[in-house]
Structures are given as C-alpha cells and as structure tokens.
C-alpha positions as CSV (number, residue, x, y, z in Angstrom):
1,M,-3.1,20.7,19.5
2,T,-0.3,23.0,18.4
3,G,0.8,26.6,19.3
4,W,0.3,27.9,15.8
5,H,-3.2,28.5,14.3
6,A,-4.1,29.2,10.7
7,P,-4.7,32.8,9.8
8,D,-8.1,33.9,8.6
9,D,-7.0,34.6,5.0
10,L,-5.5,31.1,4.8
11,V,-8.7,29.5,6.0
12,T,-10.7,31.6,3.5
13,R,-8.6,30.6,0.5
14,Y,-8.6,27.0,1.6
15,T,-12.4,26.8,1.8
16,D,-13.0,28.6,-1.5
17,G,-10.5,26.4,-3.3
18,T,-7.9,29.2,-4.3
19,L,-5.1,28.0,-1.9
20,A,-2.1,26.4,-3.6
21,E,-2.2,22.6,-3.5
22,T,1.0,22.3,-1.5
23,D,-0.2,24.8,1.1
24,A,-3.6,23.1,1.2
25,W,-1.9,19.7,2.0
26,S,0.2,21.4,4.7
27,L,-2.9,23.0,6.2
28,E,-4.9,19.7,6.2
29,R,-2.1,18.0,8.1
30,H,-2.4,20.8,10.7
31,L,-6.2,20.4,10.8
32,E,-5.7,16.8,11.8
33,R,-4.1,17.9,15.0
34,C,-5.8,21.2,15.8
35,D,-9.4,21.1,16.7
36,P,-9.9,24.9,16.9
37,C,-8.6,25.4,13.4
38,A,-10.7,22.5,12.1
39,A,-13.8,24.1,13.6
40,R,-13.0,27.4,12.0
41,V,-12.5,25.8,8.6
42,S,-15.8,23.9,9.0
43,H,-17.6,27.2,10.0
44,A,-16.1,29.0,7.0
45,A,-17.2,26.2,4.6
46,R,-20.7,26.4,5.9
47,A,-20.8,30.2,5.6
48,G,-19.4,30.2,2.1
49,A,-21.0,29.6,-1.3
50,A,-21.0,25.8,-0.7
51,G,-22.8,26.2,2.6
52,V,-26.3,25.9,1.1
53,V,-25.3,22.7,-0.9
54,L,-23.7,21.2,2.2
55,A,-26.8,21.9,4.3
56,E,-29.0,20.3,1.7
57,I,-26.8,17.2,1.6
58,R,-26.7,17.0,5.3
59,D,-30.5,17.2,5.6
60,A,-31.0,14.5,3.0
61,L,-28.6,12.2,4.7
62,M,-30.2,12.8,8.1
63,D,-33.6,12.0,6.6
64,V,-32.3,8.7,5.3
65,V,-30.7,7.9,8.6
66,L,-33.6,8.8,10.8
67,T,-36.1,6.9,8.7
68,S,-34.0,3.7,8.3
69,A,-32.7,3.0,11.8
70,P,-33.3,4.2,15.4
71,V,-31.0,6.9,16.5
72,P,-28.5,5.6,19.1
73,K,-27.9,7.5,22.3
74,P,-25.0,9.9,21.7
75,V,-21.8,9.1,23.5
76,P,-20.0,12.2,24.8
77,M,-16.6,12.6,23.2
78,V,-14.0,14.1,25.5
79,P,-11.1,15.6,23.4
80,G,-7.6,14.8,24.5
81,P,-4.4,13.0,23.5
82,R,-6.0,9.6,23.7
83,W,-8.9,10.6,21.5
84,G,-6.6,12.4,19.0
85,A,-4.4,9.3,18.7
86,G,-7.5,7.1,18.1
87,R,-8.8,9.4,15.4
88,R,-5.4,9.3,13.6
89,L,-5.3,5.5,13.8
90,A,-8.9,5.4,12.4
91,R,-7.9,7.6,9.5
92,I,-4.9,5.4,8.7
93,A,-7.0,2.2,8.9
94,W,-9.6,3.8,6.6
95,A,-7.0,4.8,4.1
96,A,-5.4,1.4,4.1
97,G,-8.7,-0.4,4.0
98,P,-8.6,-1.8,0.4
99,A,-5.2,-3.3,1.1
100,L,-6.5,-5.3,4.1
101,R,-9.7,-6.8,2.6
102,G,-11.2,-8.4,-0.5
103,S,-9.3,-10.4,-3.1
104,W,-5.8,-9.4,-2.0
105,V,-6.0,-11.0,1.5
106,G,-7.8,-14.0,0.1
107,A,-5.1,-14.5,-2.6
108,L,-2.3,-14.2,0.0
109,A,-4.0,-16.7,2.3
110,L,-4.4,-19.1,-0.6
111,V,-0.7,-18.9,-1.5
112,V,0.3,-19.6,2.2
113,L,-2.1,-22.5,2.6
114,A,-1.1,-24.0,-0.8
115,A,2.6,-23.9,0.1
116,V,2.0,-25.6,3.4
117,A,-0.2,-28.2,1.8
118,L,2.3,-29.0,-1.0
119,A,5.2,-29.2,1.3
120,H,3.8,-31.1,4.3
121,G,0.8,-32.8,2.7
122,G,2.1,-33.6,-0.8
123,G,5.8,-33.9,0.2
124,W,6.9,-31.9,-2.8
125,A,10.6,-30.8,-2.5
126,G,10.2,-27.9,-4.9
127,T,7.7,-25.9,-2.7
128,R,10.3,-23.8,-0.9
129,P,12.2,-22.6,-4.0
130,L,8.9,-22.0,-5.9
131,L,7.6,-19.8,-3.0
132,L,10.9,-17.9,-2.9
133,A,10.6,-17.3,-6.6
134,V,7.1,-15.8,-6.5
135,A,7.3,-14.1,-3.0
136,P,9.0,-10.9,-4.3
137,V,6.1,-10.2,-6.7
138,I,3.3,-10.9,-4.2
139,P,3.5,-7.5,-2.6
140,V,3.6,-6.0,-6.1
141,A,0.4,-7.7,-6.9
142,G,-1.1,-6.6,-3.6
143,V,-0.4,-2.9,-4.5
144,A,-2.1,-3.4,-7.9
145,L,-5.2,-4.9,-6.2
146,S,-5.5,-2.3,-3.4
147,Y,-5.0,1.0,-5.3
148,G,-7.2,2.5,-8.1
149,R,-10.8,2.8,-9.2
150,H,-11.2,-1.0,-9.3
151,A,-10.2,-1.3,-5.6
152,D,-12.0,1.6,-4.0
153,P,-15.4,3.0,-5.1
154,L,-14.4,6.4,-3.6
155,H,-10.9,6.5,-5.2
156,E,-11.5,9.5,-7.4
157,I,-12.7,11.6,-4.5
158,V,-10.0,10.4,-2.1
159,A,-7.1,10.7,-4.6
160,A,-8.2,14.3,-5.5
161,T,-7.8,15.5,-1.9
162,P,-4.5,16.9,-0.5
163,S,-4.2,13.6,1.4
164,G,-4.3,11.6,-1.8
165,G,-1.7,11.1,-4.4
166,L,1.6,9.6,-3.2
167,R,0.6,9.7,0.4
168,L,-2.4,7.5,-0.3
169,L,-0.4,5.2,-2.5
170,L,2.3,4.8,0.2
171,T,-0.3,4.1,2.8
172,R,-1.8,1.3,0.8
173,T,1.7,-0.1,0.0
174,A,2.7,0.0,3.6
175,A,-0.4,-2.0,4.5
176,V,0.3,-4.6,1.9
177,L,3.9,-5.0,3.1
178,A,2.8,-5.2,6.7
179,V,0.6,-8.2,5.9
180,S,2.7,-10.0,3.2
181,L,6.3,-9.7,4.5
182,P,5.8,-11.4,7.9
183,S,3.3,-14.0,6.7
184,L,5.4,-15.2,3.7
185,T,8.6,-15.2,5.7
186,T,7.0,-17.2,8.5
187,V,5.6,-19.8,6.1
188,E,9.0,-20.2,4.4
189,L,10.6,-20.9,7.8
190,L,8.0,-23.6,8.4
191,L,8.7,-25.3,5.0
192,P,11.1,-28.3,4.8
193,P,14.7,-27.5,3.9
194,F,16.0,-27.8,0.3
195,G,16.5,-31.2,-1.1
196,P,19.8,-33.1,-1.2
197,Q,20.6,-31.8,-4.7
198,S,20.6,-28.2,-3.5
199,P,21.4,-28.2,0.2
200,T,22.6,-24.6,0.3
201,G,19.6,-22.7,-1.1
202,P,18.7,-19.1,-0.2
203,A,17.6,-18.5,3.4
204,A,14.0,-17.7,4.1
205,A,14.5,-14.0,4.6
206,T,16.7,-13.3,1.6
207,W,13.7,-12.3,-0.5
208,L,12.8,-9.4,1.7
209,L,15.1,-6.8,0.1
210,P,14.3,-7.9,-3.5
211,G,10.5,-7.8,-2.7
212,L,10.8,-4.3,-1.2
213,A,12.9,-3.2,-4.2
214,L,10.4,-4.5,-6.7
215,T,7.5,-2.9,-4.9
216,L,9.2,0.5,-4.8
217,A,10.2,0.1,-8.5
218,S,6.5,-0.5,-9.3
219,L,5.6,2.7,-7.5
220,V,8.2,4.6,-9.5
221,L,6.8,3.3,-12.8
222,T,3.3,4.1,-11.5
223,G,4.0,7.8,-11.9
224,Y,4.6,7.1,-15.7
225,L,2.3,4.2,-16.6
226,G,-0.4,4.0,-13.9
227,C,-0.6,1.5,-11.1
228,R,-1.8,-1.7,-12.8
229,A,0.4,-1.3,-15.9
230,A,3.5,-0.6,-13.7
231,T,2.9,-3.6,-11.4
232,A,2.4,-5.8,-14.5
233,V,5.7,-4.7,-16.0
234,V,7.7,-5.2,-12.8
235,G,6.0,-8.4,-11.8
236,G,6.2,-9.9,-15.3
237,G,9.8,-8.8,-15.6
238,W,10.8,-10.6,-12.4
239,L,9.0,-13.8,-13.3
240,L,10.7,-13.7,-16.8
241,A,14.1,-13.1,-15.2
242,V,13.6,-16.2,-13.0
243,A,12.0,-18.5,-15.6
244,A,14.0,-17.7,-18.7
245,P,17.3,-19.3,-17.6
246,L,15.4,-22.4,-16.6
247,L,13.7,-22.7,-20.0
248,S,16.9,-22.3,-21.8
249,S,18.7,-25.0,-19.8
250,D,19.0,-28.6,-21.0
251,G,19.0,-30.2,-17.5
252,T,16.2,-32.2,-16.0
253,A,16.5,-31.3,-12.3
254,L,14.1,-28.3,-12.5
255,T,14.0,-27.7,-8.7
256,A,17.8,-27.8,-8.3
257,R,18.2,-25.3,-11.2
258,L,15.6,-23.0,-9.8
259,T,17.3,-23.1,-6.4
260,D,20.7,-22.3,-8.0
261,Q,19.1,-19.5,-10.0
262,L,17.6,-17.9,-6.9
263,S,20.9,-18.2,-5.1
264,L,22.4,-15.9,-7.7
265,Y,19.7,-13.3,-7.1
266,F,19.5,-13.6,-3.3
267,T,22.5,-15.1,-1.7
268,G,25.7,-13.0,-0.9
269,A,26.6,-9.5,0.0
270,A,26.8,-8.3,-3.7
271,P,23.2,-9.2,-4.6
272,Q,21.8,-8.0,-1.3
273,G,23.8,-4.8,-1.6
274,G,22.5,-4.3,-5.1
275,W,18.9,-4.7,-3.9
276,A,19.5,-2.2,-1.1
277,A,21.0,0.3,-3.6
278,A,17.9,-0.1,-5.8
279,I,15.6,0.6,-2.8
280,A,17.5,3.8,-2.0
281,L,17.4,4.9,-5.7
282,C,13.7,4.2,-6.0
283,A,13.0,6.1,-2.7
284,L,14.9,9.1,-4.1
285,F,12.9,9.0,-7.3
286,L,9.6,9.0,-5.4
287,A,10.7,11.9,-3.3
288,V,11.8,13.9,-6.4
289,R,8.7,13.1,-8.5
290,H,6.1,13.2,-5.7
291,E,4.0,15.8,-7.6
292,A,3.5,13.3,-10.5
293,Y,1.2,11.3,-8.2
294,D,-1.3,14.1,-7.6
295,R,-4.7,13.2,-9.1
296,L,-3.3,9.8,-10.1
297,E,-5.9,7.6,-11.8
298,T,-8.7,10.1,-11.0
299,M,-10.1,10.4,-14.6
C-alpha cells in the first residue's frame, strides 16, 4: 500500500494501450504494491473493449477446470504485509523459473559431480585448474539456457510486458548467479590443492569477478546480437583466450601451464582490478541502453 493512487485518466490509458511504455512500466510497479489501484485497473479492463474477450476466455477456462478436477474449498486470503511479501516472492520465483530448472541445473550438477569424481575418485591433479578455467563461462551458459523462446514457452508474452525486457533478463541472470557462484566456489574449496609443479595456483574464489564480468559482458552484447549469440561469443572468446597460449606452447606439462596461465588472469591486484572495472563499465552500458532490451527476442 502507498499514499499515492493512479488517476482515472492514467488507468484508462493503461487499459486501452495508449499509455507510454515507460509510464506503463512505472504504473505496473505501483500496482504490485497497491491493491486498490490493481482492482481499479482490473475493473477498467473488464469494462473496456477487451472485457467481452476476457469474459469469454475466463468462462472457457472455468469450464475446463470444473470438468477436469474437483473444485477445492477456497481459502480466505487476508491482505496484509505478510501476504504482500509472499506475493512478491512468488512473482520473483516465477520470473526466475527457467533459470532454476531443466537442463541448466542438470548441467551444473554434472560439472560439480564430475569435478569431485575426477579429483577424489580418479586422483587427477588437473581437476582444479580445469574447473577454474571453465567456471567463469558456466554462468554465461546458464543465461543462454534460461532466457529466450527455447527456455520459456511464454517468453514472447512475458517479454512484451512492462516487466519484461532488461528486468526479466536480469532476474534470470541473478537466479543463475545465485545457484552457480556458491556451488562452484564450494566444490573448488573441496578439491585437492595444486600439484607440486604449480604450488601457487589461483585461489578458489579468484574466478568470481571474472565470471561476473563475463556474464555482464554477455548481457551487453545481448542488446546487439541476441542472447544465445552473445553468450556464444563471450564464452567462446574466454575459452580461446585460455586455450590458445597452451596450444602454442612446446612444453609437456599441460596442467602446470594451465595453472600459470590462470594465474595471469586471476591472481594479483591488477587482474582483479581490471575485472572489477569491466563489471562497472558493463553495468553502465546496461543502464544507458536499457531500452534496447524491450521486446527482446519476441519475434
């Protein structure tokens, strides 16, 4: 609840689709917290030209529900701060849904289990540097698998609403990061230390800033190339930057060379400061070009 309520002309223009997109987005944010205004908007929509269509759709849905399953006893809903917070959490969980289910979570679990099995079961000394090498692009891949028509059957509808666009993309990205960052960092802490040839390899958490920077860089490119193309460019570029020096080297200790290469990218104030600057620059680009993400991948 707030002290301000939407005027009638604003509600009318919102329901008939003539309200500017930025104003519609602002009004929708207000409707999430103000039940009286939400009720007025609902009444205006039913009373408008779309009211007949909405009534027909509702009747058809109710016929399907009533004929396919028994109607449960309604539970009274008492509005209040606790109910409002639960409703907001439910909206966030629904928006983040594709990032928390399906192939993305399964692939992440497979990476974690494979790393533990190779290190502790197979005794392979190269598990830790290999996981550090691929960890920064795992969140990038997660974004590609959780946003777009291939990830969400309702993507075109959701992305075309005022809550879609960059807001939806950031919600999915935050869900991916919330799952991948702690899980990958934890498994790296559980892996055996680097071998005797490279006793001073990067610490387990040094990949966090690079991973966040690469994820934000993929979001910036998404505004130009689309989500899947942008994540492919960023992820492929990182893997090439890690693998190219190893392929051009004449040495035989691949694990030691990979560890030394990662130390150049991760260890020290200069590399970490560069990744932090990249994060800030990407965040600025996203803020400036936020309108480019409206109706993203809706065609």
